[in-house]
N, C-alpha and C positions, 0 to 999 in steps of 0.2 A: 657612615661614609663621609668623605671630605667634600671639599669644594669641587665645582665643575672644573674640568680640565679641557683646554683647547690644545690642539696639536697642529702645527704647520710643518709638513714634511716635504722637502724639496728633492727632486730627482732630475738629474741631467743625463740624457741618453748619449752613448758614444756616437760618433759620426756615423750616420746611415742607419742607426738602430732606433730612431724615434717611433716608427710605426710599431715595432715589436714591443718596445717599452710601454707605449700607450695601451696596447692590447692587454698586456700583463697587469697594468695598473687598473684598467677598467674592470678586469675580471675580479678584482679585489673588492669592488664597491658593493655589490649586492650582498654577498655573505657578511661583509663587515657591518652593513646597515642592520642586519638581523641580529648582531651580537648584543647581548644584554648591556644596557647602559649607553648605547649609542644614541646620541641626539642628532648629530649631523655628521655626514661623511661625504664630502664632495671633492671631485678631482677637477683640476684646472690645468690648462695648457697656455703657456705664454703666447700672446698675440704676435710678438715680434721675434720669437725664438721657439720654433716647433720642437726643439730638443729638451725644453725645460717644462717640467710638470710640478704641480704642488697639490698635495692633499690638504684640505682644511677639515678638521674633525673637532667635534665637541662630545665629551663623555661625561656621564653623571658624576664620575669620581676617578681618581688615579687608580683605584682598585679595579674599576671596570676597564680602564685602558690596559692595565697589566694583564687582565684575563683575555682581552682581545688579542694582545701581542702574543699570547701563548697558544692561540687557536691553530688548528691544522692549516687553515687557509692562509694565515699570515706566515707560518713557518714554511709552507710550500713556496709562497711568494718570495720570501727571503732567499731561499736556496736557488731560485731561478733568476732573480733580478741582478745579482752580482755581475753576471756576464754582459749585461746591457748598459751598465752605468759608466759614465766618463769620470765620475768622482764619487766618493762615498756620500750617501744620503745622511743628512744631519737633521733629524726632527727637533723642533723646538716645542717644549711643553710650556703652556701658559696657564696660570691660574686665573679663572674668571673672577674679576673683582667688581663687576657691575652687571646688572641684569639686562 
């Protein structure tokens, strides 16, 4: 397996949809934390912008992240989230270079 991978994934809710998006994002936390290779999986909401959410994730490897992305809970999330987003989500993958 390769280096640990961090992910920062940003989600912006459409106007008036922040509560629905928050519920959908929160529902992803527990099953994702149970996925093999998950080290950290936390959801954050911007203090000054309730429509903006970010996941911060750490995975044992890119392979573990890829397996997580293919799980039923992530696929189901992706099918539902599109109708709630003001803009496409753009996850950033980061290779951990320090411990």
